[in-house]
C-alpha positions as CSV (number, residue, x, y, z in Angstrom):
1,X,-1.5,54.0,-57.0
2,X,-4.5,55.9,-55.4
3,X,-3.1,59.2,-56.5
4,X,-2.7,58.0,-60.0
5,X,-6.2,56.7,-60.2
6,X,-7.8,59.7,-58.5
7,X,-6.0,62.3,-60.7
8,X,-6.0,60.2,-63.9
9,X,-2.3,60.7,-64.4
10,X,-2.0,57.3,-66.2
11,X,0.5,54.5,-66.4
12,X,3.5,56.6,-67.4
13,X,3.4,58.8,-64.3
14,X,2.7,55.8,-62.1
15,X,5.8,54.0,-63.4
16,X,8.0,57.1,-63.0
17,X,6.9,57.6,-59.4
18,X,7.3,53.9,-58.6
19,X,10.7,53.8,-60.2
20,X,11.8,56.8,-58.1
21,X,10.5,55.2,-54.9
22,X,12.1,51.9,-55.7
23,X,15.4,53.6,-56.6
24,X,15.4,55.4,-53.2
25,X,15.0,52.0,-51.5
26,X,17.8,50.5,-53.7
27,X,15.4,48.2,-55.6
28,X,15.9,49.8,-59.0
29,X,18.7,51.4,-61.0
30,X,21.6,49.9,-59.0
31,X,24.8,49.1,-61.0
32,X,24.3,45.4,-60.3
33,X,20.9,45.3,-61.9
34,X,20.9,44.3,-65.6
35,X,18.8,45.6,-68.4
36,X,16.8,42.3,-68.2
37,X,16.1,43.1,-64.5
38,X,14.8,46.6,-65.4
39,X,12.6,45.3,-68.2
40,X,11.1,42.7,-65.8
41,X,10.4,45.4,-63.2
42,X,8.7,47.6,-65.8
43,X,6.5,44.7,-66.9
44,X,5.6,44.1,-63.3
45,X,4.7,47.8,-62.8
46,X,2.5,47.7,-65.8
47,X,0.8,44.5,-64.4
48,X,0.3,46.1,-61.0
49,X,-1.2,49.2,-62.5
50,X,-3.6,47.4,-64.8
51,X,-4.7,45.0,-62.2
52,X,-5.5,47.7,-59.6
53,X,-7.3,49.8,-62.2
54,X,-9.4,46.9,-63.4
55,X,-10.1,45.7,-59.9
56,X,-11.2,49.2,-58.8
57,X,-13.4,49.6,-61.8
58,X,-15.0,46.2,-61.1
59,X,-15.7,47.2,-57.5
60,X,-17.4,50.5,-58.6
61,X,-19.2,48.7,-61.3
62,X,-20.7,46.1,-58.9
63,X,-22.0,48.9,-56.7
64,X,-23.7,50.6,-59.6
65,X,-25.1,47.3,-61.0
66,X,-26.6,46.5,-57.6
67,X,-28.3,49.8,-57.4
68,X,-30.1,49.1,-60.7
69,X,-30.6,45.4,-60.1
70,X,-34.4,46.0,-59.9
71,X,-34.3,47.0,-63.6
72,X,-31.5,44.6,-64.7
73,X,-31.6,41.6,-62.4
74,X,-29.4,39.4,-64.6
75,X,-25.6,39.6,-65.3
76,X,-23.9,38.0,-68.2
77,X,-20.2,37.0,-68.1
78,X,-18.2,38.2,-71.1
79,X,-14.6,37.3,-72.1
80,X,-12.7,39.6,-74.5
81,X,-12.0,37.4,-77.5
82,X,-8.2,37.8,-77.9
83,X,-5.3,35.5,-78.7
84,X,-4.1,35.5,-75.1
85,X,-7.6,34.7,-73.6
86,X,-7.6,32.1,-70.8
87,X,-9.3,28.8,-71.6
88,X,-10.4,28.5,-68.0
89,X,-12.4,31.7,-68.4
90,X,-13.8,30.7,-71.8
91,X,-16.2,28.3,-70.2
92,X,-17.9,31.2,-68.5
93,X,-18.3,33.3,-71.7
94,X,-22.0,34.1,-72.3
95,X,-23.1,32.7,-69.0
96,X,-26.2,34.4,-67.6
97,X,-27.0,34.3,-63.8
98,X,-29.0,36.5,-61.4
99,X,-27.1,39.2,-59.7
100,X,-27.4,37.4,-56.3
101,X,-26.3,34.0,-57.6
102,X,-23.5,32.7,-55.4
103,X,-21.1,32.4,-58.4
104,X,-20.6,36.2,-58.4
105,X,-19.2,36.1,-54.8
106,X,-16.1,34.3,-56.2
107,X,-16.3,34.6,-60.0
108,X,-16.7,38.4,-60.5
109,X,-14.0,39.5,-63.0
110,X,-11.1,40.2,-63.1
111,X,-10.2,36.6,-62.4
112,X,-6.4,36.8,-62.9
113,X,-3.5,39.0,-63.7
114,X,-4.4,41.2,-66.7
115,X,-7.8,39.5,-67.0
116,X,-10.1,41.6,-69.1
117,X,-13.3,39.7,-68.6
118,X,-16.4,41.8,-67.7
119,X,-20.1,41.7,-67.1
120,X,-23.2,42.9,-68.9
121,X,-26.5,43.8,-67.3
122,X,-29.7,42.2,-68.7
123,X,-33.4,42.8,-68.2
124,X,-35.9,40.0,-67.7
125,X,-37.1,40.3,-71.3
126,X,-33.6,40.3,-72.7
127,X,-32.8,37.1,-70.8
128,X,-36.0,35.4,-72.1
129,X,-35.0,36.4,-75.7
130,X,-31.6,34.8,-75.1
131,X,-33.2,31.6,-73.9
132,X,-33.3,32.2,-70.1
133,X,-30.6,32.0,-67.4
134,X,-27.9,29.5,-68.4
135,X,-26.6,28.4,-65.0
136,X,-22.9,27.5,-64.5
137,X,-21.9,25.3,-67.5
138,X,-22.0,21.6,-66.6
139,X,-18.7,20.1,-65.6
140,X,-17.0,23.5,-65.0
141,X,-14.9,23.6,-61.8
142,X,-14.6,27.2,-60.6
143,X,-11.7,26.3,-58.4
144,X,-9.6,25.1,-61.3
145,X,-10.7,28.0,-63.6
146,X,-10.1,30.8,-61.1
147,X,-7.0,31.0,-58.9
148,X,-7.7,31.1,-55.2
149,X,-6.4,34.6,-54.7
150,X,-8.8,35.9,-57.3
151,X,-12.0,34.2,-55.9
152,X,-13.7,37.3,-54.4
153,X,-15.9,40.2,-55.5
154,X,-14.1,43.6,-55.1
155,X,-17.5,45.4,-55.0
156,X,-18.8,43.1,-52.2
157,X,-15.6,43.8,-50.3
158,X,-16.4,47.6,-50.6
159,X,-19.9,47.1,-49.4
160,X,-19.2,44.8,-46.4
161,X,-15.5,44.3,-46.0
162,X,-14.2,41.5,-43.7
163,X,-11.3,43.3,-42.1
164,X,-9.9,40.2,-40.5
165,X,-8.5,39.1,-43.8
166,X,-6.1,42.0,-43.9
167,X,-3.6,40.6,-41.5
168,X,-0.5,42.2,-43.1
169,X,-2.0,45.7,-42.8
170,X,-2.3,45.3,-39.0
171,X,1.5,45.2,-38.9
172,X,2.0,48.4,-40.9
173,X,2.2,51.4,-38.6
174,X,1.7,55.0,-39.4
175,X,1.7,57.8,-36.7
176,X,1.1,55.2,-34.0
177,X,-1.9,53.5,-35.7
178,X,-2.1,50.4,-37.9
179,X,-2.9,50.8,-41.6
180,X,-6.1,48.8,-41.1
181,X,-7.3,51.4,-38.6
182,X,-7.0,54.2,-41.2
183,X,-8.9,51.9,-43.7
184,X,-11.7,51.3,-41.2
185,X,-11.9,55.1,-40.5
186,X,-12.2,55.9,-44.2
187,X,-14.8,53.1,-44.7
188,X,-16.9,54.6,-41.8
189,X,-16.7,58.1,-43.3
190,X,-17.6,56.9,-46.8
191,X,-20.5,54.6,-45.8
192,X,-22.1,56.5,-42.9
193,X,-25.6,57.4,-43.9
194,X,-25.3,55.4,-47.2
195,X,-28.7,54.1,-48.3
196,X,-28.7,50.4,-49.2
197,X,-30.9,49.2,-52.1
198,X,-32.8,46.0,-51.8
199,X,-30.2,44.3,-54.0
200,X,-27.3,45.6,-51.9
201,X,-29.1,44.4,-48.7
202,X,-29.5,40.9,-50.3
203,X,-25.8,40.7,-51.0
204,X,-25.0,42.1,-47.6
205,X,-27.1,39.4,-45.9
206,X,-25.8,36.7,-48.2
207,X,-22.4,37.1,-46.7
208,X,-23.7,35.9,-43.3
209,X,-24.0,32.1,-43.7
210,X,-20.3,31.7,-42.6
211,X,-20.1,29.5,-39.5
212,X,-17.1,31.5,-38.2
213,X,-18.7,34.9,-38.8
214,X,-20.0,35.6,-35.3
215,X,-16.4,35.1,-34.0
216,X,-14.8,37.5,-36.5
217,X,-13.8,41.0,-35.5
218,X,-14.9,42.5,-38.8
219,X,-16.9,45.3,-37.2
220,X,-16.6,48.7,-39.0
221,X,-20.0,49.7,-37.7
222,X,-20.7,52.4,-40.3
223,X,-24.4,53.2,-39.8
224,X,-26.2,52.6,-43.1
225,X,-29.8,53.2,-43.9
226,X,-31.6,50.1,-45.1
227,X,-35.2,51.0,-45.0
228,X,-37.8,53.8,-44.1
229,X,-40.7,53.4,-41.7
230,X,-44.1,54.5,-42.9
231,X,-44.6,58.1,-41.8
232,X,-47.8,57.6,-39.7
233,X,-46.1,54.9,-37.6
234,X,-43.0,57.1,-37.2
235,X,-45.1,60.0,-36.0
236,X,-47.0,57.8,-33.6
237,X,-43.9,56.5,-31.9
238,X,-42.0,59.9,-32.0
239,X,-39.1,58.7,-34.2
240,X,-37.5,59.5,-37.5
241,X,-38.5,57.4,-40.5
242,X,-35.0,56.4,-41.3
243,X,-34.0,52.9,-40.2
244,X,-30.3,52.2,-39.8
245,X,-28.0,49.1,-39.5
246,X,-24.5,48.4,-38.3
247,X,-22.4,45.3,-39.0
248,X,-22.5,44.4,-35.3
249,X,-26.3,44.4,-35.1
250,X,-26.8,42.3,-38.2
251,X,-24.3,39.7,-36.9
252,X,-26.0,39.8,-33.5
253,X,-29.3,38.9,-35.1
254,X,-27.9,36.2,-37.4
255,X,-25.9,34.4,-34.8
256,X,-26.9,31.0,-33.6
257,X,-28.8,31.1,-30.3
258,X,-28.9,28.3,-27.7
259,X,-31.5,27.2,-25.2
260,X,-30.7,26.7,-21.5
261,X,-29.8,23.1,-22.1
262,X,-27.2,24.1,-24.7
263,X,-29.2,23.0,-27.8
264,X,-29.7,25.3,-30.7
265,X,-32.8,27.4,-30.3
266,X,-35.2,27.5,-33.2
267,X,-35.5,31.3,-33.3
268,X,-33.3,32.3,-36.2
269,X,-34.6,33.8,-39.4
270,X,-33.5,32.1,-42.7
271,X,-31.4,34.0,-45.2
272,X,-34.5,34.4,-47.4
273,X,-36.5,35.7,-44.4
274,X,-33.7,38.1,-43.6
275,X,-33.7,39.4,-47.1
276,X,-37.3,40.5,-46.5
277,X,-36.6,42.5,-43.4
278,X,-36.3,45.9,-45.1
279,X,-39.7,45.8,-46.7
280,X,-41.4,44.3,-43.6
281,X,-40.0,46.8,-41.2
282,X,-41.1,49.6,-43.5
283,X,-44.7,48.5,-42.9
284,X,-44.8,46.4,-39.7
285,X,-48.0,45.0,-38.3
286,X,-47.3,46.6,-34.9
287,X,-44.7,48.4,-32.9
288,X,-44.1,47.9,-29.1
289,X,-41.9,49.5,-26.5
290,X,-39.9,47.2,-24.2
291,X,-40.5,48.8,-20.8
292,X,-37.4,47.2,-19.4
293,X,-34.8,48.3,-21.9
294,X,-36.7,51.1,-23.8
295,X,-36.0,49.4,-27.1
296,X,-38.6,49.4,-29.9
297,X,-39.9,46.1,-31.2
298,X,-41.4,45.8,-34.7
299,X,-43.6,42.8,-35.3
300,X,-44.9,41.2,-38.5
301,X,-46.2,37.7,-39.3
302,X,-43.8,35.1,-40.8
303,X,-46.2,32.1,-40.9
304,X,-49.4,31.0,-39.1
305,X,-47.5,30.1,-35.9
306,X,-44.7,32.7,-35.8
307,X,-44.0,36.4,-35.8
308,X,-40.8,38.1,-36.5
309,X,-39.5,40.4,-33.8
310,X,-37.1,43.1,-35.1
311,X,-35.6,45.1,-32.3
312,X,-34.4,48.7,-32.7
313,X,-32.5,51.0,-30.5
314,X,-34.5,54.2,-30.3
315,X,-33.2,57.5,-31.7
316,X,-35.4,59.7,-29.5
317,X,-35.5,62.3,-32.2
318,X,-31.8,63.0,-31.9
319,X,-30.6,60.2,-34.2
320,X,-32.3,57.5,-36.3
321,X,-33.4,54.1,-35.0
322,X,-30.7,51.5,-35.3
323,X,-31.3,47.8,-35.8
324,X,-30.3,45.8,-32.7
325,X,-31.3,42.2,-33.4
326,X,-34.0,40.1,-34.9
327,X,-35.6,36.7,-34.2
328,X,-38.6,34.4,-34.4
329,X,-41.3,34.3,-31.7
330,X,-44.6,32.5,-31.2
331,X,-47.7,34.3,-32.5
332,X,-49.0,37.2,-30.4
333,X,-46.4,36.7,-27.6
334,X,-45.9,40.4,-27.4
335,X,-49.6,41.2,-26.8
336,X,-49.7,38.8,-23.9
337,X,-46.5,40.0,-22.2
338,X,-46.8,42.9,-19.7
339,X,-43.2,43.8,-20.3
340,X,-44.3,45.4,-23.7
341,X,-46.5,48.3,-24.4
342,X,-48.3,48.7,-27.8
343,X,-47.4,52.0,-29.4
344,X,-48.8,51.6,-32.9
345,X,-50.8,49.0,-34.9
346,X,-51.6,48.9,-38.6
């Protein structure tokens, strides 16, 4: 499948190769297989091919649409008007939602076998001309319109995959390693150094409000750039301007923290506050050094009583700084704590 899509050999070559492989395994061409069986297999091969092509296209399209979301912040659901169209998908036809609306996490097409629904990008002015965002049509049940196995966004999976879902691939071995290990390695290679846009960061962060998330072993830990520090601040602290993240560090910051008595500590940033991290660390109010750990702490105000503390592991000019964790703190706590030394202030 991957070779067919990469080289553009098409459906015919894919079917020939798959029939050959299936014949070698005794699944195709045996004397006890009827013409009806062969026709069924050929139909299934066409469906497999079309589904993988459409899904791969949707994944790539999502990534491209996120990178231009600052220009086209709205997406419109479109259904190809054909005789075999699904009534469940017709309810979404013409629907207009922002790119970060929760619907797209489960309703991004394709939404079924051979589904040919797609999305259009729209500007703010285009949406106003069309009467504004529509919202999800009243009375429409996503769960009944889209089968469970199709309720995901392929592009979101490419950006921040949850590898714990791929249990079957853990059992497949190749040269002593599981298939999931090779997939993780390829993901790290592709995403290392990748620069997230604000829209991609928003989607990345929006995946976090899952109560089980901190317990999941989904770490691929590909270092991705999510912001750049203002040059004068970077020069003052002796670091590169690039600011990096890894899955592990974001989950560490978003996890629920507890006080000594076991109660939940009120130090977590909200999802909306986490979405603002890239722009705030680019221009922090002050940067400190933790004299105990050597970590760098970026501070900026959140409200009149609180500051946000964004902790980075230093690169020491050899690599870029990597986000370690983030949390709330009382106003001016760092200035009054001898553990911290002020390195730069705006």
